[in-house]
DOMI-830749 format. One record per atom (N, C-alpha, C): chain; atom name; y negated, z negated, x. Coordinates in steps of 0.02 Angstrom, whole numbers, plus 50000, padded with zeros to 5 digits. Layout:
REM residues N
{atom A, CA, {Y, Z, X}} ...
//
This chain:
REM residues 129
{atom A, N, {56941, 46917, 47918}} {atom A, CA, {56883, 46931, 47877}} {atom A, C, {56901, 46926, 47803}} {atom A, N, {56859, 46893, 47766}} {atom A, CA, {56870, 46885, 47694}} {atom A, C, {56852, 46949, 47656}} {atom A, N, {56892, 46965, 47607}} {atom A, CA, {56876, 47021, 47562}} {atom A, C, {56864, 46991, 47493}} {atom A, N, {56810, 47011, 47462}} {atom A, CA, {56792, 46985, 47396}} {atom A, C, {56804, 47040, 47345}} {atom A, N, {56841, 47024, 47294}} {atom A, CA, {56856, 47070, 47240}} {atom A, C, {56823, 47043, 47176}} {atom A, N, {56792, 47086, 47139}} {atom A, CA, {56760, 47066, 47076}} {atom A, C, {56793, 47102, 47019}} {atom A, N, {56800, 47068, 46964}} {atom A, CA, {56830, 47097, 46904}} {atom A, C, {56778, 47100, 46848}} {atom A, N, {56727, 47142, 46855}} {atom A, CA, {56673, 47142, 46807}} {atom A, C, {56690, 47171, 46739}} {atom A, N, {56722, 47228, 46737}} {atom A, CA, {56736, 47260, 46673}} {atom A, C, {56802, 47297, 46675}} {atom A, N, {56840, 47291, 46728}} {atom A, CA, {56901, 47329, 46735}} {atom A, C, {56960, 47301, 46697}} {atom A, N, {56953, 47241, 46668}} {atom A, CA, {57009, 47212, 46630}} {atom A, C, {57027, 47255, 46570}} {atom A, N, {56981, 47295, 46546}} {atom A, CA, {56995, 47338, 46488}} {atom A, C, {57021, 47407, 46508}} {atom A, N, {57028, 47418, 46572}} {atom A, CA, {57050, 47483, 46598}} {atom A, C, {57122, 47476, 46621}} {atom A, N, {57169, 47505, 46584}} {atom A, CA, {57241, 47497, 46598}} {atom A, C, {57259, 47519, 46669}} {atom A, N, {57223, 47568, 46695}} {atom A, CA, {57237, 47592, 46763}} {atom A, C, {57228, 47536, 46814}} {atom A, N, {57181, 47491, 46802}} {atom A, CA, {57168, 47435, 46848}} {atom A, C, {57198, 47370, 46823}} {atom A, N, {57196, 47360, 46757}} {atom A, CA, {57218, 47295, 46729}} {atom A, C, {57292, 47282, 46743}} {atom A, N, {57335, 47330, 46729}} {atom A, CA, {57407, 47319, 46737}} {atom A, C, {57426, 47305, 46810}} {atom A, N, {57403, 47345, 46859}} {atom A, CA, {57419, 47329, 46928}} {atom A, C, {57389, 47262, 46951}} {atom A, N, {57328, 47246, 46926}} {atom A, CA, {57298, 47182, 46945}} {atom A, C, {57339, 47124, 46917}} {atom A, N, {57360, 47129, 46854}} {atom A, CA, {57401, 47076, 46825}} {atom A, C, {57468, 47069, 46862}} {atom A, N, {57498, 47126, 46880}} {atom A, CA, {57561, 47124, 46918}} {atom A, C, {57550, 47090, 46985}} {atom A, N, {57495, 47106, 47019}} {atom A, CA, {57481, 47076, 47084}} {atom A, C, {57468, 47001, 47078}} {atom A, N, {57430, 46981, 47027}} {atom A, CA, {57418, 46910, 47017}} {atom A, C, {57483, 46873, 47005}} {atom A, N, {57526, 46901, 46962}} {atom A, CA, {57591, 46869, 46948}} {atom A, C, {57634, 46865, 47011}} {atom A, N, {57632, 46916, 47053}} {atom A, CA, {57671, 46916, 47115}} {atom A, C, {57648, 46861, 47162}} {atom A, N, {57586, 46837, 47151}} {atom A, CA, {57559, 46783, 47191}} {atom A, C, {57558, 46716, 47152}} {atom A, N, {57599, 46712, 47100}} {atom A, CA, {57606, 46651, 47059}} {atom A, C, {57541, 46630, 47026}} {atom A, N, {57501, 46679, 47004}} {atom A, CA, {57438, 46666, 46969}} {atom A, C, {57444, 46696, 46899}} {atom A, N, {57430, 46656, 46848}} {atom A, CA, {57433, 46680, 46779}} {atom A, C, {57371, 46721, 46764}} {atom A, N, {57377, 46786, 46752}} {atom A, CA, {57318, 46827, 46739}} {atom A, C, {57280, 46806, 46675}} {atom A, N, {57313, 46770, 46630}} {atom A, CA, {57280, 46747, 46570}} {atom A, C, {57229, 46692, 46583}} {atom A, N, {57229, 46666, 46644}} {atom A, CA, {57180, 46614, 46662}} {atom A, C, {57126, 46641, 46709}} {atom A, N, {57125, 46706, 46720}} {atom A, CA, {57075, 46738, 46762}} {atom A, C, {57027, 46776, 46717}} {atom A, N, {56967, 46750, 46707}} {atom A, CA, {56921, 46782, 46659}} {atom A, C, {56887, 46844, 46687}} {atom A, N, {56858, 46882, 46640}} {atom A, CA, {56815, 46939, 46659}} {atom A, C, {56758, 46910, 46701}} {atom A, N, {56736, 46948, 46749}} {atom A, CA, {56682, 46931, 46796}} {atom A, C, {56703, 46876, 46845}} {atom A, N, {56767, 46866, 46854}} {atom A, CA, {56786, 46816, 46904}} {atom A, C, {56785, 46847, 46973}} {atom A, N, {56788, 46806, 47022}} {atom A, CA, {56788, 46827, 47092}} {atom A, C, {56854, 46806, 47124}} {atom A, N, {56883, 46851, 47162}} {atom A, CA, {56944, 46837, 47199}} {atom A, C, {56928, 46850, 47273}} {atom A, N, {56941, 46801, 47315}} {atom A, CA, {56930, 46808, 47386}} {atom A, C, {56996, 46802, 47422}} {atom A, N, {57012, 46851, 47464}} {atom A, CA, {57074, 46850, 47504}} {atom A, C, {57053, 46841, 47577}} {atom A, N, {57080, 46788, 47608}} {atom A, CA, {57062, 46772, 47676}} {atom A, C, {57116, 46729, 47709}} {atom A, N, {57133, 46744, 47769}} {atom A, CA, {57179, 46703, 47809}} {atom A, C, {57243, 46685, 47772}} {atom A, N, {57272, 46733, 47737}} {atom A, CA, {57336, 46722, 47704}} {atom A, C, {57332, 46681, 47640}} {atom A, N, {57271, 46674, 47612}} {atom A, CA, {57262, 46636, 47551}} {atom A, C, {57220, 46677, 47502}} {atom A, N, {57226, 46659, 47438}} {atom A, CA, {57186, 46689, 47385}} {atom A, C, {57147, 46634, 47350}} {atom A, N, {57082, 46639, 47348}} {atom A, CA, {57040, 46593, 47310}} {atom A, C, {57020, 46630, 47246}} {atom A, N, {57034, 46600, 47189}} {atom A, CA, {57023, 46633, 47124}} {atom A, C, {56982, 46588, 47078}} {atom A, N, {56930, 46618, 47048}} {atom A, CA, {56894, 46583, 46995}} {atom A, C, {56938, 46588, 46933}} {atom A, N, {56956, 46530, 46905}} {atom A, CA, {57002, 46529, 46848}} {atom A, C, {56975, 46484, 46793}} {atom A, N, {57001, 46495, 46733}} {atom A, CA, {56985, 46451, 46677}} {atom A, C, {57019, 46384, 46689}} {atom A, N, {56980, 46331, 46683}} {atom A, CA, {57007, 46264, 46693}} {atom A, C, {57049, 46246, 46632}} {atom A, N, {57108, 46220, 46644}} {atom A, CA, {57153, 46201, 46590}} {atom A, C, {57155, 46125, 46583}} {atom A, N, {57163, 46102, 46521}} {atom A, CA, {57169, 46030, 46511}} {atom A, C, {57241, 46007, 46524}} {atom A, N, {57254, 45943, 46514}} {atom A, CA, {57320, 45916, 46529}} {atom A, C, {57375, 45948, 46488}} {atom A, N, {57359, 45972, 46428}} {atom A, CA, {57408, 46004, 46385}} {atom A, C, {57416, 46078, 46398}} {atom A, N, {57377, 46105, 46446}} {atom A, CA, {57381, 46176, 46462}} {atom A, C, {57333, 46219, 46422}} {atom A, N, {57291, 46188, 46381}} {atom A, CA, {57242, 46225, 46342}} {atom A, C, {57179, 46239, 46383}} {atom A, N, {57141, 46288, 46362}} {atom A, CA, {57079, 46305, 46397}} {atom A, C, {57028, 46250, 46387}} {atom A, N, {56997, 46228, 46442}} {atom A, CA, {56949, 46174, 46441}} {atom A, C, {56879, 46202, 46428}} {atom A, N, {56844, 46173, 46381}} {atom A, CA, {56776, 46194, 46364}} {atom A, C, {56726, 46147, 46397}} {atom A, N, {56677, 46175, 46431}} {atom A, CA, {56624, 46136, 46461}} {atom A, C, {56577, 46114, 46405}} {atom A, N, {56574, 46050, 46391}} {atom A, CA, {56534, 46025, 46335}} {atom A, C, {56460, 46039, 46343}} {atom A, N, {56435, 46041, 46404}} {atom A, CA, {56364, 46052, 46415}} {atom A, C, {56344, 46124, 46400}} {atom A, N, {56386, 46172, 46419}} {atom A, CA, {56368, 46242, 46410}} {atom A, C, {56401, 46274, 46350}} {atom A, N, {56452, 46240, 46322}} {atom A, CA, {56491, 46267, 46266}} {atom A, C, {56527, 46331, 46287}} {atom A, N, {56541, 46339, 46351}} {atom A, CA, {56579, 46396, 46377}} {atom A, C, {56642, 46370, 46410}} {atom A, N, {56687, 46416, 46423}} {atom A, CA, {56748, 46396, 46458}} {atom A, C, {56730, 46370, 46527}} {atom A, N, {56761, 46313, 46545}} {atom A, CA, {56750, 46285, 46611}} {atom A, C, {56790, 46324, 46662}} {atom A, N, {56760, 46336, 46720}} {atom A, CA, {56794, 46373, 46773}} {atom A, C, {56803, 46329, 46833}} {atom A, N, {56854, 46344, 46872}} {atom A, CA, {56866, 46310, 46935}} {atom A, C, {56894, 46361, 46984}} {atom A, N, {56883, 46348, 47048}} {atom A, CA, {56911, 46392, 47100}} {atom A, C, {56974, 46359, 47126}} {atom A, N, {57029, 46396, 47125}} {atom A, CA, {57093, 46372, 47151}} {atom A, C, {57115, 46417, 47207}} {atom A, N, {57153, 46389, 47253}} {atom A, CA, {57177, 46426, 47312}} {atom A, C, {57253, 46429, 47310}} {atom A, N, {57279, 46490, 47322}} {atom A, CA, {57350, 46503, 47321}} {atom A, C, {57369, 46538, 47386}} {atom A, N, {57432, 46530, 47408}} {atom A, CA, {57454, 46569, 47466}} {atom A, C, {57460, 46643, 47447}} {atom A, N, {57442, 46687, 47492}} {atom A, CA, {57449, 46759, 47480}} {atom A, C, {57523, 46777, 47492}} {atom A, N, {57559, 46790, 47438}} {atom A, CA, {57630, 46806, 47442}} {atom A, C, {57642, 46882, 47442}} {atom A, N, {57598, 46919, 47409}} {atom A, CA, {57605, 46992, 47404}} {atom A, C, {57536, 47023, 47415}} {atom A, N, {57531, 47071, 47461}} {atom A, CA, {57467, 47104, 47472}} {atom A, C, {57446, 47145, 47411}} {atom A, N, {57381, 47153, 47403}} {atom A, CA, {57356, 47194, 47348}} {atom A, C, {57372, 47267, 47363}} {atom A, N, {57397, 47304, 47312}} {atom A, CA, {57410, 47376, 47323}} {atom A, C, {57345, 47411, 47345}} {atom A, N, {57352, 47456, 47392}} {atom A, CA, {57294, 47488, 47423}} {atom A, C, {57250, 47524, 47371}} {atom A, N, {57280, 47558, 47323}} {atom A, CA, {57240, 47594, 47273}} {atom A, C, {57198, 47545, 47232}} {atom A, N, {57226, 47489, 47214}} {atom A, CA, {57189, 47438, 47176}} {atom A, C, {57136, 47407, 47220}} {atom A, N, {57154, 47392, 47282}} {atom A, CA, {57107, 47362, 47330}} {atom A, C, {57046, 47405, 47338}} {atom A, N, {57056, 47470, 47347}} {atom A, CA, {57000, 47516, 47356}} {atom A, C, {56955, 47518, 47295}} {atom A, N, {56984, 47512, 47236}} {atom A, CA, {56945, 47515, 47174}} {atom A, C, {56905, 47451, 47163}} {atom A, N, {56930, 47394, 47187}} {atom A, CA, {56899, 47330, 47171}} {atom A, C, {56858, 47299, 47226}} {atom A, N, {56865, 47322, 47288}} {atom A, CA, {56831, 47290, 47344}} {atom A, C, {56756, 47298, 47336}} {atom A, N, {56723, 47242, 47330}} {atom A, CA, {56650, 47242, 47320}} {atom A, C, {56618, 47191, 47366}} {atom A, N, {56562, 47208, 47393}} {atom A, CA, {56525, 47161, 47435}} {atom A, C, {56475, 47121, 47393}} {atom A, N, {56457, 47147, 47335}} {atom A, CA, {56406, 47115, 47294}} {atom A, C, {56436, 47059, 47252}} {atom A, N, {56393, 47017, 47228}} {atom A, CA, {56414, 46964, 47182}} {atom A, C, {56441, 46996, 47119}} {atom A, N, {56497, 46969, 47092}} {atom A, CA, {56527, 47002, 47033}} {atom A, C, {56482, 47003, 46973}} {atom A, N, {56435, 46957, 46968}} {atom A, CA, {56389, 46958, 46911}} {atom A, C, {56345, 47020, 46914}} {atom A, N, {56331, 47044, 46974}} {atom A, CA, {56289, 47102, 46982}} {atom A, C, {56328, 47167, 46984}} {atom A, N, {56394, 47163, 46982}} {atom A, CA, {56436, 47223, 46986}} {atom A, C, {56442, 47256, 46918}} {atom A, N, {56447, 47321, 46919}} {atom A, CA, {56456, 47358, 46857}} {atom A, C, {56391, 47375, 46823}} {atom A, N, {56395, 47418, 46774}} {atom A, CA, {56335, 47439, 46739}} {atom A, C, {56308, 47383, 46694}} {atom A, N, {56243, 47385, 46677}} {atom A, CA, {56213, 47332, 46637}} {atom A, C, {56248, 47320, 46570}} {atom A, N, {56270, 47374, 46537}} {atom A, CA, {56303, 47365, 46472}} {atom A, C, {56368, 47326, 46480}} {atom A, N, {56403, 47336, 46537}} {atom A, CA, {56466, 47300, 46548}} {atom A, C, {56453, 47226, 46561}} {atom A, N, {56399, 47211, 46598}} {atom A, CA, {56382, 47140, 46609}} {atom A, C, {56363, 47106, 46544}} {atom A, N, {56325, 47141, 46502}} {atom A, CA, {56305, 47112, 46437}} {atom A, C, {56366, 47101, 46393}} {atom A, N, {56411, 47149, 46392}} {atom A, CA, {56471, 47143, 46352}} {atom A, C, {56514, 47085, 46377}} {atom A, N, {56521, 47080, 46443}} {atom A, CA, {56561, 47025, 46472}} {atom A, C, {56532, 46958, 46453}} {atom A, N, {56466, 46951, 46454}} {atom A, CA, {56433, 46888, 46435}} {atom A, C, {56448, 46873, 46361}} {atom A, N, {56445, 46923, 46318}} {atom A, CA, {56460, 46912, 46248}} {atom A, C, {56532, 46893, 46237}} {atom A, N, {56578, 46925, 46274}} {atom A, CA, {56649, 46907, 46268}} {atom A, C, {56662, 46836, 46292}} {atom A, N, {56628, 46815, 46345}} {atom A, CA, {56634, 46746, 46368}} {atom A, C, {56612, 46698, 46314}} {atom A, N, {56557, 46713, 46281}} {atom A, CA, {56531, 46670, 46228}} {atom A, C, {56580, 46667, 46169}} {atom A, N, {56605, 46724, 46148}} {atom A, CA, {56654, 46726, 46093}} {atom A, C, {56717, 46687, 46111}} {atom A, N, {56741, 46695, 46173}} {atom A, CA, {56800, 46660, 46195}} {atom A, C, {56789, 46584, 46193}} {atom A, N, {56729, 46562, 46213}} {atom A, CA, {56712, 46491, 46210}} {atom A, C, {56711, 46465, 46139}} {atom A, N, {56683, 46504, 46093}} {atom A, CA, {56681, 46484, 46023}} {atom A, C, {56751, 46481, 45993}} {atom A, N, {56792, 46530, 46009}} {atom A, CA, {56861, 46530, 45983}} {atom A, C, {56900, 46471, 46011}} {atom A, N, {56890, 46455, 46074}} {atom A, CA, {56923, 46397, 46103}} {atom A, C, {56903, 46334, 46067}} {atom A, N, {56839, 46327, 46051}} {atom A, CA, {56814, 46269, 46015}} {atom A, C, {56848, 46264, 45947}} {atom A, N, {56852, 46320, 45911}} {atom A, CA, {56883, 46319, 45845}} {atom A, C, {56957, 46301, 45849}} {atom A, N, {56992, 46328, 45897}} {atom A, CA, {57063, 46313, 45905}} {atom A, C, {57073, 46239, 45922}} {atom A, N, {57031, 46213, 45967}} {atom A, CA, {57037, 46143, 45986}} {atom A, C, {57022, 46097, 45927}} {atom A, N, {56973, 46114, 45886}} {atom A, CA, {56955, 46072, 45829}} {atom A, C, {57008, 46074, 45774}} {atom A, N, {57044, 46131, 45769}} {atom A, CA, {57094, 46137, 45716}} {atom A, C, {57162, 46108, 45737}} {atom A, N, {57166, 46085, 45799}} {atom A, CA, {57229, 46055, 45822}} {atom A, C, {57276, 46104, 45854}} {atom A, N, {57254, 46165, 45866}} {atom A, CA, {57296, 46214, 45900}} {atom A, C, {57300, 46279, 45862}} {atom A, N, {57331, 46329, 45892}} {atom A, CA, {57337, 46394, 45859}} {atom A, C, {57383, 46389, 45798}} {atom A, N, {57373, 46434, 45750}} {atom A, CA, {57415, 46432, 45689}} {atom A, C, {57487, 46447, 45703}} 
//
C-alpha cells in the first residue's frame, strides 16, 4: 500500500525539517531540490518525490510559461525507512495543496513565487555572486 506524505508548511519547523532532510539524504535525495508543498509517495520499496527540475548545469529550471520553478517526479529506491515519529507527523491522505491551514498555503504560494523570481534573476545575471 502506498503512503503519501505532504510537506505543506513543516519545512520551517526544525522538529520536522531536520529529520526529514536526514531521511531524504539517507535515500540519496537532495533536500534542497524538494520544495514546500511537494508530495512524497512511498510504495513497493521505492520513493516517488516531486522535485525541482534542474538544468544541465545543475541550476533550478524555470518554467517559461508559468514563471515558476519547474517540477518533476523522480523515483528512488527506498534505502532507509522513514523514522516512525516523522512518519506519524507527515502521513496525510489529502492532497498536499489542501493540507495545512489556509495561511500556510498562502505563504507557501508566495514563497514559490519569490523563489521563481529569484531564480530568474540569478539566471539572468549569469549565476550567484
